[in-house]
C-alpha positions as YAML, in Angstrom:
chain: A
units: angstrom
residues:
- id: 1
  name: MET
  ca: [101.33, 140.82, 61.90]
- id: 2
  name: ASN
  ca: [102.83, 137.25, 59.64]
- id: 3
  name: SER
  ca: [103.18, 137.76, 56.20]
- id: 4
  name: ILE
  ca: [103.21, 134.95, 53.86]
- id: 5
  name: ALA
  ca: [104.51, 135.74, 49.97]
- id: 6
  name: ALA
  ca: [102.60, 134.46, 47.70]
- id: 7
  name: THR
  ca: [101.92, 134.19, 43.66]
- id: 8
  name: LEU
  ca: [99.46, 134.04, 41.17]
- id: 9
  name: ARG
  ca: [98.12, 130.67, 39.54]
- id: 10
  name: GLU
  ca: [96.69, 129.90, 36.16]
- id: 11
  name: THR
  ca: [95.46, 126.18, 36.49]
- id: 12
  name: LYS
  ca: [92.33, 124.93, 34.38]
- id: 13
  name: THR
  ca: [92.52, 121.69, 35.29]
- id: 14
  name: LYS
  ca: [92.79, 119.24, 38.24]
- id: 15
  name: GLY
  ca: [96.13, 117.43, 36.14]
- id: 16
  name: GLN
  ca: [98.07, 121.51, 36.75]
- id: 17
  name: VAL
  ca: [97.22, 121.66, 40.21]
- id: 18
  name: ASN
  ca: [98.08, 118.31, 41.56]
- id: 19
  name: ALA
  ca: [101.45, 118.77, 39.61]
- id: 20
  name: LEU
  ca: [101.31, 122.22, 41.68]
- id: 21
  name: ARG
  ca: [101.48, 120.48, 44.99]
- id: 22
  name: LYS
  ca: [104.44, 118.53, 44.16]
- id: 23
  name: LYS
  ca: [105.91, 121.16, 43.50]
- id: 24
  name: GLY
  ca: [105.43, 122.31, 47.10]
- id: 25
  name: ASN
  ca: [102.28, 124.43, 46.66]
- id: 26
  name: VAL
  ca: [98.88, 125.63, 48.61]
- id: 27
  name: PRO
  ca: [96.47, 125.92, 46.06]
- id: 28
  name: CYS
  ca: [94.97, 129.46, 47.42]
- id: 29
  name: ILE
  ca: [91.75, 131.93, 46.56]
- id: 30
  name: ILE
  ca: [91.57, 135.19, 47.62]
- id: 31
  name: TYR
  ca: [88.24, 136.54, 47.82]
- id: 32
  name: GLY
  ca: [85.76, 139.79, 49.55]
- id: 33
  name: GLY
  ca: [85.71, 143.04, 48.78]
- id: 34
  name: LYS
  ca: [84.75, 144.61, 45.59]
- id: 35
  name: GLU
  ca: [87.47, 143.34, 43.65]
- id: 36
  name: GLU
  ca: [86.83, 139.47, 41.72]
- id: 37
  name: ASN
  ca: [88.38, 136.22, 43.06]
- id: 38
  name: GLN
  ca: [92.38, 135.76, 42.23]
- id: 39
  name: LYS
  ca: [94.11, 132.70, 42.32]
- id: 40
  name: VAL
  ca: [97.25, 132.50, 43.96]
- id: 41
  name: SER
  ca: [99.30, 129.95, 45.30]
- id: 42
  name: VAL
  ca: [101.91, 129.57, 48.25]
- id: 43
  name: SER
  ca: [104.72, 127.34, 49.44]
- id: 44
  name: THR
  ca: [103.74, 124.15, 51.74]
- id: 45
  name: LYS
  ca: [106.19, 125.02, 54.16]
- id: 46
  name: GLU
  ca: [105.50, 128.80, 54.61]
- id: 47
  name: VAL
  ca: [101.69, 126.85, 55.05]
- id: 48
  name: LYS
  ca: [102.37, 125.01, 57.61]
- id: 49
  name: ALA
  ca: [104.78, 126.73, 59.78]
- id: 50
  name: LEU
  ca: [101.73, 129.02, 60.07]
- id: 51
  name: LEU
  ca: [99.35, 127.03, 61.16]
- id: 52
  name: GLU
  ca: [101.82, 125.49, 64.37]
- id: 53
  name: LYS
  ca: [101.18, 129.26, 66.33]
- id: 54
  name: GLU
  ca: [97.85, 128.98, 67.66]
- id: 55
  name: ASN
  ca: [94.87, 131.13, 65.91]
- id: 56
  name: PHE
  ca: [96.16, 130.29, 62.82]
- id: 57
  name: LEU
  ca: [91.93, 131.17, 61.86]
- id: 58
  name: SER
  ca: [91.49, 134.35, 62.92]
- id: 59
  name: ASN
  ca: [94.82, 135.27, 63.32]
- id: 60
  name: VAL
  ca: [95.13, 138.48, 59.82]
- id: 61
  name: LEU
  ca: [98.11, 137.66, 57.43]
- id: 62
  name: GLU
  ca: [99.42, 140.35, 55.28]
- id: 63
  name: LEU
  ca: [99.67, 138.53, 52.22]
- id: 64
  name: LYS
  ca: [102.63, 139.65, 49.30]
- id: 65
  name: LEU
  ca: [101.45, 139.68, 45.86]
- id: 66
  name: ASP
  ca: [103.22, 140.62, 42.77]
- id: 67
  name: GLY
  ca: [105.49, 143.65, 44.34]
- id: 68
  name: LYS
  ca: [101.69, 145.07, 47.25]
- id: 69
  name: ASN
  ca: [101.15, 144.05, 50.27]
- id: 70
  name: GLN
  ca: [96.64, 143.03, 51.08]
- id: 71
  name: ASN
  ca: [95.36, 141.96, 54.35]
- id: 72
  name: VAL
  ca: [93.67, 138.37, 54.42]
- id: 73
  name: LEU
  ca: [92.00, 136.35, 56.89]
- id: 74
  name: PRO
  ca: [92.16, 132.04, 56.53]
- id: 75
  name: ARG
  ca: [89.39, 131.11, 56.28]
- id: 76
  name: GLU
  ca: [89.07, 127.33, 55.55]
- id: 77
  name: ILE
  ca: [92.11, 125.26, 55.42]
- id: 78
  name: ILE
  ca: [91.23, 121.57, 53.40]
- id: 79
  name: TYR
  ca: [93.47, 118.94, 54.33]
- id: 80
  name: ASP
  ca: [94.92, 116.06, 52.84]
- id: 81
  name: ILE
  ca: [92.78, 113.50, 53.68]
- id: 82
  name: ILE
  ca: [95.94, 110.40, 53.87]
- id: 83
  name: SER
  ca: [99.62, 113.10, 55.20]
- id: 84
  name: ASP
  ca: [97.24, 115.12, 56.69]
- id: 85
  name: ASP
  ca: [98.56, 118.56, 54.82]
- id: 86
  name: PRO
  ca: [96.92, 121.24, 53.41]
- id: 87
  name: ILE
  ca: [96.32, 121.18, 49.91]
- id: 88
  name: HIS
  ca: [93.90, 124.20, 49.63]
- id: 89
  name: VAL
  ca: [93.32, 128.12, 51.86]
- id: 90
  name: ASP
  ca: [90.41, 130.72, 51.15]
- id: 91
  name: PHE
  ca: [91.47, 133.94, 51.80]
- id: 92
  name: LEU
  ca: [89.41, 136.80, 52.68]
- id: 93
  name: ARG
  ca: [89.89, 140.55, 51.70]
- id: 94
  name: VAL
  ca: [90.02, 142.62, 55.01]
- id: 95
  name: VAL
  ca: [87.95, 145.14, 54.03]
- id: 96
  name: GLN
  ca: [87.15, 148.84, 55.71]
- id: 97
  name: GLY
  ca: [84.36, 149.51, 57.82]
- id: 98
  name: THR
  ca: [83.31, 145.26, 57.15]
- id: 99
  name: LYS
  ca: [82.62, 143.00, 59.66]
- id: 100
  name: ILE
  ca: [82.73, 139.22, 59.88]
- id: 101
  name: VAL
  ca: [82.11, 136.77, 62.39]
- id: 102
  name: LEU
  ca: [84.90, 134.97, 64.01]
- id: 103
  name: ASP
  ca: [85.38, 132.26, 66.86]
- id: 104
  name: ILE
  ca: [87.87, 133.82, 68.94]
- id: 105
  name: PRO
  ca: [89.84, 131.16, 72.03]
- id: 106
  name: VAL
  ca: [89.49, 132.12, 75.79]
- id: 107
  name: LYS
  ca: [93.37, 132.41, 76.65]
- id: 108
  name: PHE
  ca: [93.17, 131.66, 81.36]
- id: 109
  name: ILE
  ca: [96.34, 133.61, 83.01]
- id: 110
  name: ASN
  ca: [97.53, 133.17, 87.01]
- id: 111
  name: ASN
  ca: [96.81, 129.61, 87.60]
- id: 112
  name: GLU
  ca: [99.03, 130.41, 89.87]
- id: 113
  name: LYS
  ca: [97.43, 132.75, 92.00]
- id: 114
  name: SER
  ca: [93.98, 131.23, 92.14]
- id: 115
  name: PRO
  ca: [93.44, 131.01, 96.12]
- id: 116
  name: GLY
  ca: [90.05, 128.37, 95.29]
- id: 117
  name: LEU
  ca: [92.83, 126.20, 92.96]
- id: 118
  name: LYS
  ca: [95.46, 126.08, 95.03]
- id: 119
  name: ARG
  ca: [92.23, 124.80, 97.05]
- id: 120
  name: GLY
  ca: [91.72, 121.84, 95.05]
- id: 121
  name: GLY
  ca: [89.32, 123.55, 93.22]
- id: 122
  name: VAL
  ca: [88.68, 122.98, 89.31]
- id: 123
  name: LEU
  ca: [87.72, 125.21, 86.63]
- id: 124
  name: ASN
  ca: [84.95, 123.99, 84.71]
- id: 125
  name: ILE
  ca: [85.48, 125.88, 80.91]
- id: 126
  name: VAL
  ca: [81.66, 125.71, 78.94]
- id: 127
  name: ARG
  ca: [82.88, 127.74, 75.85]
- id: 128
  name: ARG
  ca: [86.96, 127.81, 74.97]
- id: 129
  name: LYS
  ca: [86.36, 129.23, 72.50]
- id: 130
  name: VAL
  ca: [83.20, 132.33, 71.63]
- id: 131
  name: GLU
  ca: [81.36, 133.24, 68.05]
- id: 132
  name: LEU
  ca: [82.12, 136.83, 67.81]
- id: 133
  name: LYS
  ca: [81.05, 140.29, 64.85]
- id: 134
  name: CYS
  ca: [84.26, 142.08, 64.80]
- id: 135
  name: PRO
  ca: [85.77, 145.05, 61.43]
- id: 136
  name: THR
  ca: [88.06, 143.46, 60.04]
- id: 137
  name: GLU
  ca: [90.63, 146.73, 61.27]
- id: 138
  name: ASN
  ca: [89.97, 144.96, 64.88]
- id: 139
  name: ILE
  ca: [89.58, 141.47, 65.49]
- id: 140
  name: PRO
  ca: [90.72, 139.99, 69.01]
- id: 141
  name: THR
  ca: [93.18, 137.43, 68.91]
- id: 142
  name: GLU
  ca: [92.00, 135.25, 71.60]
- id: 143
  name: LEU
  ca: [90.75, 136.79, 74.75]
- id: 144
  name: VAL
  ca: [91.52, 136.53, 78.40]
- id: 145
  name: ILE
  ca: [90.21, 135.77, 81.60]
- id: 146
  name: ASP
  ca: [92.58, 136.73, 84.33]
- id: 147
  name: LEU
  ca: [92.57, 133.93, 87.40]
- id: 148
  name: ASP
  ca: [94.58, 136.07, 90.61]
- id: 149
  name: GLY
  ca: [92.35, 136.06, 93.31]
- id: 150
  name: VAL
  ca: [89.79, 133.90, 91.98]
- id: 151
  name: ASP
  ca: [87.40, 131.51, 94.74]
- id: 152
  name: ILE
  ca: [85.52, 128.40, 94.94]
- id: 153
  name: GLY
  ca: [82.57, 129.00, 93.39]
- id: 154
  name: ASP
  ca: [83.62, 132.41, 91.04]
- id: 155
  name: SER
  ca: [81.79, 132.55, 87.52]
- id: 156
  name: PHE
  ca: [83.44, 133.88, 84.46]
- id: 157
  name: LYS
  ca: [80.62, 135.03, 81.78]
- id: 158
  name: ILE
  ca: [80.52, 137.28, 79.14]
- id: 159
  name: SER
  ca: [79.75, 140.79, 80.73]
- id: 160
  name: SER
  ca: [83.22, 140.04, 82.93]
- id: 161
  name: VAL
  ca: [85.54, 140.25, 79.89]
- id: 162
  name: LYS
  ca: [86.63, 143.15, 78.01]
- id: 163
  name: LEU
  ca: [86.20, 142.99, 74.04]
- id: 164
  name: PRO
  ca: [87.39, 145.70, 71.78]
- id: 165
  name: GLU
  ca: [85.94, 147.91, 70.39]
- id: 166
  name: ASN
  ca: [82.60, 147.66, 68.55]
- id: 167
  name: VAL
  ca: [83.92, 144.43, 68.54]
- id: 168
  name: LEU
  ca: [79.90, 142.06, 69.91]
- id: 169
  name: PRO
  ca: [79.18, 139.01, 70.73]
- id: 170
  name: THR
  ca: [76.73, 136.67, 68.25]
- id: 171
  name: ILE
  ca: [74.57, 136.09, 70.77]
- id: 172
  name: GLN
  ca: [72.50, 138.93, 72.18]
- id: 173
  name: GLY
  ca: [69.71, 139.05, 74.64]
- id: 174
  name: ARG
  ca: [71.86, 136.97, 77.67]
- id: 175
  name: ASP
  ca: [74.62, 137.12, 79.86]
- id: 176
  name: PHE
  ca: [76.51, 133.62, 79.00]
- id: 177
  name: VAL
  ca: [79.01, 131.94, 81.03]
- id: 178
  name: ILE
  ca: [82.27, 131.21, 79.72]
- id: 179
  name: ALA
  ca: [83.79, 129.24, 83.12]
- id: 180
  name: THR
  ca: [83.38, 128.62, 86.53]
- id: 181
  name: LEU
  ca: [86.15, 127.75, 89.30]
- id: 182
  name: ALA
  ca: [83.60, 124.16, 91.13]
- id: 183
  name: ALA
  ca: [84.27, 123.02, 94.37]
- id: 184
  name: PRO
  ca: [86.50, 119.57, 94.46]
- id: 185
  name: THR
  ca: [85.16, 116.71, 94.01]
- id: 186
  name: VAL
  ca: [86.18, 113.94, 96.88]
- id: 187
  name: ILE
  ca: [85.18, 110.20, 95.24]
- id: 188
  name: LYS
  ca: [82.98, 108.63, 98.23]
- id: 189
  name: GLU
  ca: [82.72, 104.73, 99.01]
- id: 190
  name: PRO
  ca: [79.82, 103.83, 99.29]
- id: 191
  name: GLU
  ca: [79.02, 101.51, 102.80]
- id: 192
  name: LYS
  ca: [77.58, 98.22, 102.03]
- id: 193
  name: PRO
  ca: [74.33, 97.20, 103.67]
- id: 194
  name: ALA
  ca: [73.43, 95.67, 107.64]
- id: 195
  name: GLU
  ca: [73.48, 91.85, 105.44]
- id: 196
  name: GLU
  ca: [76.14, 92.06, 103.87]
- id: 197
  name: ALA
  ca: [78.38, 92.93, 106.51]
- id: 198
  name: ALA
  ca: [76.42, 90.28, 108.81]
- id: 199
  name: GLU
  ca: [76.69, 87.74, 106.28]
- id: 200
  name: GLY
  ca: [80.86, 88.28, 105.75]
- id: 201
  name: THR
  ca: [80.86, 87.81, 109.85]
- id: 202
  name: ASP
  ca: [79.33, 84.06, 110.10]
- id: 203
  name: GLY
  ca: [81.82, 82.77, 106.71]
- id: 204
  name: ALA
  ca: [84.04, 84.16, 108.47]
- id: 205
  name: GLU
  ca: [83.69, 81.98, 112.17]
- id: 206
  name: ALA
  ca: [82.20, 79.72, 110.63]
- id: 207
  name: GLN
  ca: [85.61, 79.76, 109.01]
- id: 208
  name: GLU
  ca: [87.40, 79.42, 112.12]
- id: 209
  name: GLY
  ca: [84.41, 76.93, 114.02]
- id: 210
  name: SER
  ca: [81.83, 76.77, 116.61]
- id: 211
  name: GLU
  ca: [82.27, 78.85, 119.81]
- id: 212
  name: GLY
  ca: [85.94, 79.57, 118.99]
- id: 213
  name: GLU
  ca: [86.91, 75.91, 118.85]
- id: 214
  name: VAL
  ca: [89.53, 76.07, 115.46]
- id: 215
  name: LYS
  ca: [88.76, 72.79, 112.50]
- id: 216
  name: SER
  ca: [91.90, 70.22, 112.55]
- id: 217
  name: SER
  ca: [93.09, 69.37, 109.17]
- id: 218
  name: PRO
  ca: [92.06, 67.11, 106.20]
- id: 219
  name: ASP
  ca: [95.41, 65.51, 107.46]
- id: 220
  name: GLY
  ca: [94.31, 65.20, 110.67]
- id: 221
  name: ASP
  ca: [91.36, 63.62, 110.20]
- id: 222
  name: LYS
  ca: [93.32, 61.14, 107.93]
- id: 223
  name: ASP
  ca: [95.65, 59.83, 111.04]
- id: 224
  name: LYS
  ca: [92.60, 59.72, 112.98]
- id: 225
  name: LYS
  ca: [91.49, 57.73, 110.18]
- id: 226
  name: GLU
  ca: [94.01, 54.83, 109.87]
- id: 227
  name: THR
  ca: [94.70, 54.76, 114.00]
- id: 228
  name: ASP
  ca: [90.31, 54.18, 114.30]
- id: 229
  name: LYS
  ca: [91.27, 51.34, 111.51]
- id: 230
  name: LYS
  ca: [94.21, 50.03, 113.55]
- id: 231
  name: GLU
  ca: [92.44, 50.07, 117.24]
- id: 232
  name: THR
  ca: [89.79, 47.65, 115.46]
- id: 233
  name: ASP
  ca: [92.20, 45.10, 113.70]
- id: 234
  name: LYS
  ca: [94.07, 44.95, 117.29]
- id: 235
  name: LYS
  ca: [90.43, 44.10, 118.75]
- id: 236
  name: GLU
  ca: [89.73, 41.86, 116.09]
- id: 237
  name: THR
  ca: [92.66, 40.16, 116.76]
- id: 238
  name: ASP
  ca: [93.33, 40.01, 119.97]
- id: 239
  name: LYS
  ca: [88.77, 38.51, 119.70]
- id: 240
  name: LYS
  ca: [90.49, 35.96, 117.84]
- id: 241
  name: GLU
  ca: [93.52, 34.33, 119.59]
- id: 242
  name: THR
  ca: [91.38, 34.00, 123.05]
- id: 243
  name: PRO
  ca: [91.35, 30.95, 123.83]
- id: 244
  name: LYS
  ca: [87.46, 28.86, 124.44]
- id: 245
  name: GLU
  ca: [86.08, 28.13, 127.60]
- id: 246
  name: LYS
  ca: [85.86, 23.96, 128.15]
- id: 247
  name: LYS
  ca: [81.93, 24.00, 129.20]
...
């Protein structure tokens, strides 16, 4: 269990709260049970260190206040919209015999031992968290699903998960699915319609020329025109130079 030190605060105005934050502390409040609410502050550095760990909002903390230790559960965190630093935390007292509703994360283990995943199967996660009603003295940190031996087509329902004593899902009356191992998805290119294929063939044949004859290049056409012009000019010249027959 993680622990964090707290100090009582007597801030009453917004300016006093902002001054507290500038000194590197986060204003918090402790509520729940028969005791009165308590205004406290904790180190911003310690809170950020705890936030880096998984499941901060579902882990019970030991809060040290005035030489006494009490178990609390983080319930709500407010962040600064610019720096993204925590600027307020609500702590719920953990009182024996009471129950609370929490979103407990799901963790999958032994992925490398699943024959279905080895054959290209896809793990479809339907619920990454499951809402559970838990006694404050028996809160699970996570729900573990073992993929060892799991093949394509298998599924995991809430009934297949071993829950701690007196812990129940908030959804009752149906055995809801948490995850399934589906077959791999293969993307197949659609076949071209017959008309498009025929048009493609006609285009290729037209480029090669009719009846297998290769079309002449533009330069070849130009040379042919120049040759025809020279022959025509030569005929005209010969015609002028030929003497007229005597009558």
